[in-house]
N, C-alpha and C positions, 0 to 999 in steps of 0.2 A: 561074424555078426555085424550088421551095419547099423550105424547110428541114424535115428529118425528124429528130426527137429521137432520139438514141442512148440506149437504155435500159441502165442498169447492172444488174448482178446484184441489187444492193440494191433498186433500183426495181422490178424484176420480182418480187422476194420480197414487197415491200410491196403491190403490186397483187394478188398471189395471196392474201395475208392479208386484204385488204379484200373481195374477191369470193368467196372459197371458205371455207365452213364445214363441216367434217366430210365432205368429199367432194362437197358440194352447191355449186352456183354460184347465188347469189341464190335465187330461188324457182322456177327453171326445172325443169320436168319433162323427161324425156329427149327427148320430141318437141318441146317448146318450145325446148330448147337447140339441137337440130339445126336447127330452122326459123330461129331467131335468127341463128346463125352462117352458115347458108346464105344468108340475106338480106344479112348484113353483108359476108361475105368471098367469097360465091359458092361456098362449100363447107362441109361439116360438119367440125368439128374433133374430134368424139368418136372415141376410139380404142377398138377392140373390147377388152372385158375390163377397161377402166379406168373409174373413176368420172368424172363430169362435171368434178370438181375436178382430178383427175389429168390428164384430157384437156386442160383449159385450161392446166395447168402445162406439159404437153408442147408445146402449141401456142405458148405464150409463149417457151419456150426454143428453139423451132425455126423460128419465123416471122421475117420481116423486121421491122425497126423500123417501117416504114411500115404493115404489117398490124397490128402491135401497137397503134400509135397510133390507127388507125381503129377497131379493135375496142374499145379502152379508151374512146374517145369515145362509142361507141354503148352500151357497158355502163353508163357513167356517166349517159347520157341515160335509159336504161331504169330505172336506180336512182332517178334524180330523179323520173321520172314515176310509178313504181310504189311507191315507199317514202316519199319526202319529201313529195310532193303529197298523199298519203293522210292525212298528219298535220296538214294545215292546217284 
């Protein structure tokens, strides 16, 4: 049996501040955002008429801690590969 971290509201807010800037999530286009989360979670998380940032917020507050953990791990990996490695 594996342990799944329980995310507090403060932790969820911190994650959103890190990944979301002005309605955008990292450097994802709409189609990249949909493709990324479809690959990670098996479904898109974008909500009609909401920005990518607001869609991620909705997902973080409505998903299980297991889904959040997996998505955050993959978002951090994407960030590492696409932002940190480019500055080496």
